[in-house]
Every structure is written in structure tokens, then in C-alpha cells.
N, C-alpha and C positions, 0 to 999 in steps of 0.2 A: 740954724734958721736961715742963715745966708744962702746955704745950699739949696734950700726949698725955693727961695726966691729966684735964684739963678735957673732952677729947672722950670719954674712957672714962666720965666721970660722966654726960655727956649720953646716951651709948648705954645705960647701965645704967638711968638714969632713964626713958628711953622704954620700954624692955623691962619694967621693973617696973610702970610705969603701965598698959601693956597687960595684963600678968599680973593686976594688981589688979582691972581692970574686966572681964576676960573670962577667968576661971579655967577654964571649961569646955573652951576650945580649947588651952590650954597647960598642959603638965605641968611639975612642978618640975625634972625632969631637962633640960628644954629651955631653962631660963633662961640659964645660963652659956654654952652654945654660941651662943645667939642674941645675947647681948651681945657676944661676941667677933666674930660675924660683922657685927653692925651697927657695931661699933667700927672694923673694917677698912673697911667701906664709907664711913664718915664720914672717916676718915683719907685714903682715896683721893680722895674728893671735895674735901676740904680741900687736898690736894696739887695736884690739877688746877687748882683755883681759884687757887692761888698762881702756878702756872705762866702762867696767862693774864693 
């Protein structure tokens, strides 16, 4: 469970940094969905990496 929290924090950090540096391209409504999408992608990549 701790690994998923760490991956979620990484995803949130990436999206929030993107939002901080480029506010014109991203609205506040898009922050949570984009964090969730990036979190799922990171979990999938991590899962595939563990399989190999």
C-alpha cells in the first residue's frame, strides 16, 4: 500500500509542477483527473517493470 501512496505523490507532484509553470494551458478542473490518469499510467509501468 505504501508503494501506491508513493506513486500517487509522484503523479500529483508532476501534475502540480506542470500546472504551476504553465497555468494558461491547464484549468483547475483538469488537475484531479490528470493526476488520476498519470497515477494509473505510473502504476501500469511499474507493474510491467516488475514482470520483466
